[in-house]
C-alpha positions as CSV (number, residue, x, y, z in Angstrom):
1,M,85.8,106.2,96.8
2,L,83.1,108.9,97.1
3,L,83.6,111.4,99.8
4,V,80.5,113.3,100.9
5,C,82.3,115.4,103.6
6,D,79.4,114.9,106.0
7,E,81.6,115.4,109.1
8,V,84.9,116.8,107.9
9,R,85.0,119.4,105.2
10,H,88.2,121.3,106.4
11,V,91.4,119.9,108.0
12,S,94.3,122.0,109.2
13,F,97.8,120.7,110.1
14,T,100.2,123.0,111.9
15,F,103.8,121.8,111.9
16,S,105.4,124.9,113.4
17,S,104.4,128.5,114.1
18,D,104.2,129.2,110.4
19,P,102.8,128.1,107.8
20,T,99.6,126.2,108.2
21,T,98.7,123.4,105.8
22,E,95.0,123.1,105.0
23,W,92.9,120.6,103.2
24,F,89.4,121.5,101.8
25,C,86.9,118.8,100.7
26,D,85.0,119.6,97.5
27,G,82.6,116.6,98.0
28,S,84.8,114.0,96.4
29,T,88.4,115.0,97.2
30,Y,90.6,116.9,99.7
31,H,92.6,119.7,98.1
32,R,95.8,121.1,99.7
33,S,96.6,124.8,100.4
34,I,99.3,126.5,102.4
35,D,98.5,129.8,104.0
36,G,95.5,130.2,101.6
37,G,97.5,129.5,98.4
38,E,96.9,126.4,96.3
39,S,99.5,123.7,96.6
40,N,100.4,122.4,93.1
41,W,102.7,119.9,91.5
42,L,103.9,119.2,87.9
43,D,102.7,116.0,86.3
44,P,105.0,114.0,84.0
45,E,103.7,116.1,81.0
46,G,104.7,119.3,82.8
47,E,101.1,120.3,83.5
48,I,100.3,122.0,86.8
49,Q,98.0,119.9,89.0
50,R,96.5,120.7,92.4
51,I,97.8,118.4,95.2
52,S,94.8,116.3,96.2
53,A,94.0,113.2,98.1
54,D,91.0,111.2,99.2
55,V,92.6,109.8,102.3
56,L,94.5,112.0,104.8
57,I,96.7,110.4,107.4
58,A,98.3,112.4,110.3
59,I,100.9,110.6,112.4
60,V,101.7,112.6,115.5
61,G,105.2,112.1,117.0
62,E,107.6,113.7,119.4
63,Q,109.7,116.5,118.0
64,Y,113.5,116.5,118.6
65,T,116.6,118.1,117.1
66,A,118.5,116.0,114.6
67,S,122.2,116.9,114.3
68,P,124.8,115.7,111.8
69,P,127.4,113.3,113.1
70,A,130.5,114.8,114.9
71,G,132.9,116.2,112.3
72,A,130.4,116.2,109.5
73,G,129.2,119.4,107.9
74,G,125.6,120.5,108.1
75,S,123.2,122.1,110.5
76,S,120.8,120.8,113.2
77,V,117.2,120.6,112.1
78,P,113.9,119.8,113.8
79,A,112.7,116.3,113.2
80,T,109.8,114.1,114.4
81,S,110.1,110.6,115.8
82,T,108.0,107.9,114.1
83,T,109.0,105.0,116.3
84,G,107.4,104.1,119.6
85,T,103.8,105.3,119.9
86,G,101.7,108.3,119.3
87,D,98.3,109.6,118.2
88,F,96.9,109.3,114.6
89,H,94.0,110.8,112.6
90,V,92.7,109.3,109.4
91,F,90.3,111.4,107.3
92,A,88.4,109.4,104.7
93,D,84.8,109.1,103.4
94,G,84.1,112.5,104.9
95,A,84.8,111.4,108.5
96,V,87.7,111.1,110.9
97,V,89.0,108.1,112.9
98,T,91.4,108.7,115.7
99,G,93.5,106.4,117.8
100,T,97.1,105.4,118.6
101,W,99.9,104.3,116.3
102,E,102.8,102.0,117.3
103,R,105.9,100.6,115.7
104,E,109.3,99.4,117.2
105,D,111.6,100.4,114.3
106,A,111.5,102.8,111.4
107,A,111.6,99.8,109.0
108,D,108.4,98.4,110.5
109,P,104.9,99.2,109.3
110,F,102.6,101.3,111.6
111,T,99.9,99.5,113.6
112,L,96.9,101.8,114.0
113,T,94.5,101.1,116.9
114,T,91.3,103.0,117.1
115,E,90.0,104.5,120.4
116,D,87.6,101.5,120.5
117,G,90.7,99.2,120.6
118,E,90.1,97.9,117.1
119,E,93.0,97.6,114.6
120,L,92.5,100.0,111.7
121,L,93.3,99.3,108.1
122,V,93.7,102.5,106.1
123,P,90.9,102.9,103.6
124,A,91.7,102.4,100.0
125,G,92.3,105.5,98.0
126,W,94.9,108.1,97.1
127,P,96.6,108.8,100.5
128,W,98.5,111.8,101.8
129,I,100.6,111.1,104.9
130,S,101.7,113.9,107.2
131,V,104.0,113.5,110.2
132,V,102.9,116.2,112.6
133,P,105.1,117.1,115.6
134,S,103.4,116.9,119.0
135,T,104.2,120.6,119.4
136,G,102.0,121.3,116.2
137,G,98.3,120.8,115.8
138,I,95.5,119.1,113.9
139,E,92.1,120.6,113.7
140,W,89.0,119.8,111.6
141,D,85.6,121.1,111.2
142,N,82.6,121.1,108.8
143,P,81.9,124.7,107.7
144,P,79.2,125.0,105.1
145,P,80.4,124.7,101.5
146,T,81.5,128.0,99.9
147,T,78.9,129.1,97.4
148,T,79.3,131.6,94.7
149,T,76.3,133.5,93.3
150,T,76.6,134.6,89.7
151,A,74.1,137.0,88.2
152,T,73.0,135.9,84.7
153,T,71.4,138.3,82.3
154,S,69.7,136.9,79.3
155,T,68.5,138.8,76.2
156,T,66.4,137.7,73.4
157,T,66.3,139.5,70.1
158,D,63.3,139.1,67.8
159,G,64.2,139.9,64.4
């Protein structure tokens, strides 16, 4: 899949007040950063690789507080519901498709319906799925690509 990033070059997911996860498209792939720093992973050979994807999927759900069962140890933590219905955003091929997701049970697959009422199949590619709480945010834009100008000096010696 070749991304041209015509419409969407920068995507930002906010899960809470801090930090912000950003994805920047280089023309063929989205690369992940958190608060301006590269997000990396270790491949099976132990080499550091940049986290990248060519399909970004954001599922928006209602945030709630998940607590351990009575008598069990542990702390309450924020969680996001992925059953019922909510908004979705799919970023692929340099564009975004928005609509509504639905599923009855956490074991069921998501059904994605576009704003035009059509069922959406997620495009083929290397996906990254984010579950974003409804109290968070999803933003995208298409700023001009970052360019770096390098001065080159060339010398010729006749000898």
